[in-house]
VMD Tcl script that draws the C-alpha trace (Angstrom):
set ca {
  {157.61 34.67 98.05}
  {154.54 33.37 99.92}
  {151.33 34.80 98.55}
  {149.70 36.47 101.54}
  {146.75 37.93 99.64}
  {144.64 34.90 100.54}
  {143.48 34.22 104.11}
  {146.75 33.50 105.93}
  {145.02 32.14 108.98}
  {143.67 29.20 106.97}
  {147.14 28.49 105.60}
  {148.67 28.62 109.07}
  {146.06 26.26 110.50}
  {146.55 23.83 107.60}
  {150.31 23.94 108.09}
  {150.01 23.42 111.86}
  {147.59 20.50 111.34}
  {150.08 18.83 109.01}
  {152.92 19.31 111.47}
  {150.81 17.95 114.31}
  {149.91 14.83 112.32}
  {153.58 14.40 111.37}
  {154.57 14.68 115.02}
  {156.78 17.71 114.45}
  {156.98 20.16 117.36}
  {156.51 23.86 116.60}
  {158.88 24.97 119.31}
  {162.39 23.91 120.20}
  {163.06 22.49 123.68}
  {164.32 24.81 126.36}
  {168.04 25.20 126.75}
  {169.17 23.50 129.99}
  {168.86 25.93 132.88}
  {172.50 25.60 133.90}
  {173.82 26.76 130.53}
  {172.33 30.21 129.82}
  {174.55 32.48 127.79}
  {176.78 29.58 126.67}
  {178.79 30.30 123.53}
  {181.55 28.58 121.61}
  {184.07 31.03 123.04}
  {182.85 31.82 126.53}
  {181.45 29.50 129.19}
  {179.78 32.15 131.33}
  {177.48 31.57 134.27}
  {174.46 33.82 134.44}
  {174.64 36.79 136.79}
  {171.53 38.66 137.94}
  {172.04 42.31 138.93}
  {170.77 43.77 142.22}
  {167.30 45.32 142.30}
  {167.06 49.09 142.45}
  {165.36 51.22 145.06}
  {164.17 54.81 145.17}
  {167.00 57.25 145.75}
  {169.69 55.07 144.16}
  {172.55 56.76 142.35}
  {172.22 56.08 138.62}
  {174.89 57.06 136.10}
  {173.97 58.30 132.63}
  {176.21 56.89 129.88}
  {176.85 57.82 126.26}
  {178.60 54.69 124.91}
  {177.66 55.24 121.25}
  {176.73 58.43 119.41}
  {177.30 61.82 121.04}
  {174.49 63.55 122.92}
  {173.49 67.20 123.15}
  {173.08 69.32 126.27}
  {169.30 69.13 125.75}
  {169.40 65.34 125.58}
  {171.46 65.19 128.74}
  {169.02 67.45 130.56}
  {166.06 65.34 129.39}
  {167.80 62.17 130.60}
  {168.43 63.76 134.00}
  {164.77 64.82 134.26}
  {163.41 61.41 133.27}
  {165.59 59.53 135.76}
  {164.87 62.05 138.52}
  {161.14 61.61 137.89}
  {161.61 57.87 138.38}
  {162.92 58.60 141.87}
  {166.64 58.16 141.24}
  {169.69 60.36 141.77}
  {171.18 60.67 138.25}
  {174.85 61.61 137.82}
  {177.17 61.89 134.85}
  {180.85 62.41 134.08}
  {182.42 65.64 132.85}
  {183.16 63.94 129.51}
  {179.62 62.88 128.67}
  {179.19 65.62 126.06}
  {182.42 64.70 124.25}
  {182.32 64.48 120.47}
  {184.56 62.72 117.98}
  {182.90 62.56 114.59}
  {179.53 60.92 115.23}
  {180.78 59.30 118.44}
  {180.63 60.48 122.05}
  {184.40 60.66 122.26}
  {187.09 58.14 121.35}
  {186.60 54.39 121.75}
  {189.08 54.39 124.64}
  {187.18 57.17 126.40}
  {183.76 55.56 126.03}
  {184.98 52.10 127.05}
  {186.96 53.55 129.96}
  {183.92 55.43 131.20}
  {181.78 52.28 131.09}
  {184.46 50.27 132.92}
  {184.63 53.01 135.57}
  {180.85 53.03 136.02}
  {180.79 49.28 136.62}
  {183.71 49.51 139.06}
  {182.13 52.38 141.04}
  {180.23 50.66 143.85}
  {178.25 53.83 144.59}
  {176.64 53.60 141.12}
  {173.72 51.18 141.30}
  {172.74 51.08 137.61}
  {173.73 52.50 134.22}
  {171.16 54.10 131.94}
  {172.26 54.98 128.43}
  {171.18 58.44 127.28}
  {170.67 57.28 123.69}
  {171.82 54.71 121.16}
  {172.97 55.96 117.79}
  {176.08 54.08 116.68}
  {179.38 53.04 118.18}
  {178.74 50.46 120.91}
  {180.11 47.50 118.96}
  {183.44 49.35 118.56}
  {184.11 49.27 122.31}
  {183.30 45.61 123.01}
  {186.98 44.52 122.79}
  {187.97 47.35 125.18}
  {185.62 46.48 128.02}
  {186.99 44.87 131.18}
  {184.74 41.84 131.57}
  {186.37 40.90 134.86}
  {185.33 44.25 136.36}
  {181.84 43.84 134.92}
  {181.45 40.28 136.29}
  {182.63 41.31 139.74}
  {180.43 44.42 139.90}
  {177.08 43.38 138.43}
  {174.53 46.14 137.89}
  {171.71 46.90 135.49}
  {172.65 48.29 132.09}
  {169.56 49.72 130.35}
  {169.06 50.82 126.75}
  {167.91 49.72 123.31}
  {168.75 50.21 119.62}
  {172.58 50.37 119.34}
  {172.86 49.49 123.06}
  {171.98 45.97 121.86}
  {175.71 45.47 121.18}
  {176.43 46.04 124.89}
  {173.55 44.15 126.50}
  {174.06 41.14 124.22}
  {177.85 41.28 124.10}
  {178.23 41.64 127.85}
  {175.73 38.85 128.48}
  {177.54 36.52 126.09}
  {180.92 37.25 127.68}
  {179.93 37.37 131.35}
  {176.38 36.10 131.82}
  {175.26 39.45 133.25}
  {171.57 40.09 132.56}
  {170.88 43.45 130.88}
  {167.72 45.28 129.90}
  {166.46 46.19 126.45}
  {164.44 49.19 127.64}
  {164.07 52.96 127.47}
  {167.08 55.22 127.02}
  {167.33 58.54 128.83}
  {165.71 60.51 126.02}
  {162.81 58.08 125.52}
  {159.21 59.03 126.19}
  {158.58 57.84 129.74}
  {154.81 57.44 129.48}
  {152.74 55.38 131.89}
  {152.99 52.18 129.83}
  {156.78 52.38 129.54}
  {157.30 53.35 133.20}
  {155.03 50.57 134.49}
  {156.86 47.91 132.49}
  {160.29 49.22 133.46}
  {159.48 49.64 137.15}
  {158.19 46.09 137.66}
  {161.50 44.72 136.45}
  {164.11 47.08 137.92}
  {162.50 47.15 141.39}
  {161.84 43.39 141.31}
  {158.31 43.89 142.63}
  {156.71 41.06 140.63}
  {157.08 38.65 137.75}
  {155.38 40.73 135.08}
  {153.17 39.64 132.23}
  {154.07 42.20 129.58}
  {151.15 42.88 127.30}
  {151.00 45.00 124.17}
  {148.39 47.74 124.60}
  {145.21 46.44 123.02}
  {143.69 49.10 120.79}
  {147.01 50.92 120.37}
  {148.32 51.69 116.91}
  {151.05 49.09 117.45}
  {148.71 46.26 118.35}
  {146.42 47.04 115.44}
  {149.39 46.57 113.09}
  {150.32 43.22 114.62}
  {149.82 39.73 113.20}
  {150.95 36.18 113.98}
  {153.26 34.60 111.41}
  {153.18 31.16 113.05}
  {150.58 31.01 115.79}
  {151.28 29.44 119.14}
  {153.32 29.82 122.31}
  {157.04 29.56 122.91}
  {159.30 29.36 125.94}
  {162.98 30.07 126.29}
  {165.64 32.49 127.38}
  {165.01 36.02 126.09}
  {167.78 37.36 123.88}
  {167.92 40.02 121.20}
  {167.41 43.68 120.41}
  {168.01 45.71 117.30}
  {168.20 43.48 114.22}
  {170.99 45.23 112.33}
  {173.16 45.56 115.45}
  {172.63 41.92 116.38}
  {173.48 40.75 112.86}
  {176.71 42.77 112.99}
  {177.90 40.53 115.85}
  {177.50 37.23 113.97}
  {180.80 35.35 113.80}
  {182.27 37.21 116.77}
  {182.84 36.10 120.33}
  {179.99 38.41 121.36}
  {177.31 36.38 119.58}
  {176.05 33.27 121.42}
  {174.52 30.00 120.33}
  {170.81 30.81 119.85}
  {169.63 27.29 120.59}
  {166.44 27.47 122.66}
  {166.48 31.28 122.77}
  {163.28 33.32 122.64}
  {164.62 35.87 120.18}
  {163.21 39.41 120.12}
  {163.98 41.87 117.32}
  {163.23 45.50 116.45}
  {164.39 47.86 113.70}
  {164.06 51.36 112.26}
  {164.65 52.96 108.88}
  {165.53 49.84 106.86}
  {163.74 49.08 103.58}
  {162.22 45.59 103.13}
  {165.13 44.26 101.06}
  {167.52 45.15 103.89}
  {165.31 43.37 106.44}
  {165.34 40.42 104.01}
  {169.14 40.52 103.85}
  {169.58 40.59 107.62}
  {167.09 37.81 108.33}
  {168.71 35.78 105.55}
  {172.09 36.26 107.21}
  {170.69 34.93 110.49}
  {169.30 31.94 108.60}
  {172.52 31.33 106.65}
  {174.47 31.41 109.91}
  {172.34 28.49 111.07}
  {171.26 30.37 114.20}
  {167.73 31.65 113.56}
  {166.27 28.19 113.05}
  {167.56 27.14 116.48}
  {165.32 29.61 118.34}
  {162.26 28.47 120.27}
  {160.28 31.55 119.19}
  {160.67 34.88 117.41}
  {159.16 38.03 118.92}
  {159.07 40.98 116.54}
  {158.56 44.48 117.87}
  {157.72 47.45 115.69}
  {159.90 47.89 112.62}
  {159.45 51.65 112.35}
  {159.78 53.26 108.90}
  {160.73 49.94 107.31}
  {158.52 50.04 104.24}
  {159.91 50.99 100.84}
  {160.35 54.73 100.45}
  {157.58 56.47 98.55}
  {160.10 58.83 97.00}
  {163.36 57.48 95.59}
  {162.94 53.87 96.78}
  {165.89 51.54 96.37}
  {163.86 49.40 93.96}
  {160.99 50.59 91.70}
  {159.05 47.48 92.79}
  {159.34 46.08 96.29}
  {157.95 43.47 98.61}
  {156.24 44.87 101.68}
  {157.69 44.38 105.14}
  {154.92 41.89 105.90}
  {155.70 39.85 102.80}
  {159.38 39.71 103.71}
  {158.66 38.61 107.29}
  {156.33 35.85 106.12}
  {158.73 34.70 103.41}
  {161.78 34.53 105.67}
  {160.14 33.25 108.88}
  {157.10 31.14 107.98}
  {159.01 28.09 106.74}
  {161.08 27.94 109.91}
  {158.03 26.46 111.68}
  {158.83 28.46 114.81}
  {156.13 30.42 116.69}
  {156.53 34.04 115.59}
  {154.53 37.26 115.53}
  {154.99 40.88 114.54}
  {153.67 43.88 116.51}
  {154.87 43.63 120.11}
  {155.26 47.06 121.73}
  {158.99 47.62 121.73}
  {161.50 49.30 119.48}
  {161.60 52.89 118.26}
  {158.06 53.58 119.50}
  {156.44 55.49 122.35}
  {154.95 52.51 124.20}
  {158.00 50.49 125.18}
  {158.28 47.09 126.81}
  {161.36 46.42 128.90}
  {162.78 43.01 127.99}
  {165.57 41.35 129.99}
  {168.41 39.74 128.05}
  {169.12 36.32 129.53}
  {165.94 35.63 131.54}
  {163.47 32.79 130.96}
  {160.07 33.79 129.62}
  {157.03 32.55 127.69}
  {155.48 34.34 124.71}
  {151.97 34.03 123.30}
  {152.02 34.94 119.63}
  {148.23 35.26 119.46}
  {147.74 37.39 122.56}
  {150.95 39.43 122.11}
  {152.03 38.83 125.70}
  {155.41 37.97 127.22}
  {155.39 36.37 130.67}
  {158.63 36.69 132.66}
  {158.92 33.36 134.49}
  {161.79 34.07 136.89}
  {163.19 36.98 138.86}
  {165.26 39.40 136.76}
  {167.05 41.05 139.70}
  {168.16 39.83 143.11}
}
mol new
graphics top color blue
foreach p $ca { graphics top sphere $p radius 0.5 }
foreach p [lrange $ca 0 end-1] q [lrange $ca 1 end] { graphics top cylinder $p $q radius 0.2 }
display resetview
């Protein structure tokens, strides 16, 4: 484990100086533009969804865990406040165990939403668990032929990443219906879904998130944004829903996992040979991911910071922790499958091409 009690910045500078002298680049080259979303199983061309406009009909989905009446009402209010016309099916409050109905029901509802040309985008009410179960039941032909924005984070990662890998359709890692739609979150979301500008997404300086942030390997990186929730993404490794990460600008967030579990998941990404292919690693907020004060899994533990340094530093890839996304109030909206540039010192992500058409 790297000793991070000494001044890390000195170590990073020494390491970077050595690499520079040795002629080793700190960032992988960009993946060729004509091959975004390429995987061993699927040769999919990228598809950009249409931009939204005020008054559009937006359907609320529950593709994972079940939602309550209160959560549905909050989702309706948040989407109405954004200027949309939210709708939902009669089955949205279905429950089967911890799921929002059977796999067939949830997949069928998502297929229907994509096929319905009057529905301009799909916002997930919440994450929870269950999205990976329906990936084999989705109709990717319908999805490809009816492109529209799919928005959500956490467990919705399985859908945004799986659908992108299979079809090339760009999705959004952004607020779910029950998220806190504060000014920061709304501003970031609106710039992307309305296609008003190419945003430079900046973590709020002075916020509690930024103050917790730190570079692991300083520098800048460019590539195609891909990622989401760490545990959900790792669960897709080895499947046809997980792409080649070569040249990807990988973004990751997590909640409620102790440091040894974060260690295990990052190690799995390394053992798969995929993590070291990335051009950069953008880490959001890993909420409640320190060892438990009461009844921890191990009586002695590494900290989250120690694990991140140990697993990521030797990859020699620009990386930083503390970007404002994940299970937090201030939420960036990050497109899956769009080219961007990240500054690991300034905690900014610059979207370098249009997300919507």
